[in-house]
N, C-alpha and C positions, 0 to 999 in steps of 0.2 A: 567545450564539451567535457563532461566528467562522467565516470561510471558510478551508477547508483544501484543498490541491491534492494529488493522488496522482500523483507522477512515477515513471516506470520508468527504471532505468539498467541497461544491460547492456554492460559494456566501453565501446567508444567510441559505442555507440548510446544515444540518449536519446529517451523519449517523454514530452512534458510534457503535464500536464493543465492546459489553459488556462481551464477553467471552474470547477473546484473544487466543493466542497459545503459547506453550512452544518453545522457539528458544534457541539453544545452541551456534551457531557461525554465522559469517558473511555469509558464503556460504548458510546455511539453511535459514537465513533471506532473502537473495537475491533471492534464488529459490522460497520462498513463495510469496514474493512481485511480482516477474514476473508472477507467476501462477495466482495471484489475479488480476493483471491488465490485463492479457491475457483473463481471464474469463469475465471480465467487457467489454472488447472491442470486444470480438469475439463470445460471447454466441449468440447473435442476431445482426447481422450487422446493421439492421435497429435501434436497440436500442443504438448501440455504440455512435452515435452522441449526445445522451442525457448526456453522461459523459463528453463532451467537457467543458473544464473550471474547472473541478473538480481536486482535489488533494487527494492523499492517503498519510496519515501520520501514520507512525509506532512509537508508543509511549510505554514506559515502564509503570510499574505499579504506578509509581509516576507522570506520565504525561509528562515526558521528552521526547522530540521528538528525536528518533534515526535515522529516515530517512523520508524525505518528497519528493514526486515526483508527477509531473503533470500527469494526466491520458491522457493528449494530447500526451505524449511521448510513444514511442514504448517500450515494455518490454525489448527489447535488450539493451536499453540505460543503463540499470543498470550494465553492465559489469564494469563500473568504479566507480559506486556509493559505498561509504563506510559508512555503518551505524555505529553509535556510540554504539555498544553493549558492 
């Protein structure tokens, strides 16, 4: 298990995940990323457009990017994404 952080980047704006979560394998990482993107896109449909152009980056405790995906993508796109865990 390793701790990964889910940072959001939108142009000059950055929202850093300071807590992170423990992730053990690819399937768990993919599930968490899909859940996170789904929440951001679906919590409030009126708010979903505010995330257009933003990216979600999953980074390890050293800051190495394991996975980066545009929030413009549907969470289902992650079926072929392979994070470097």
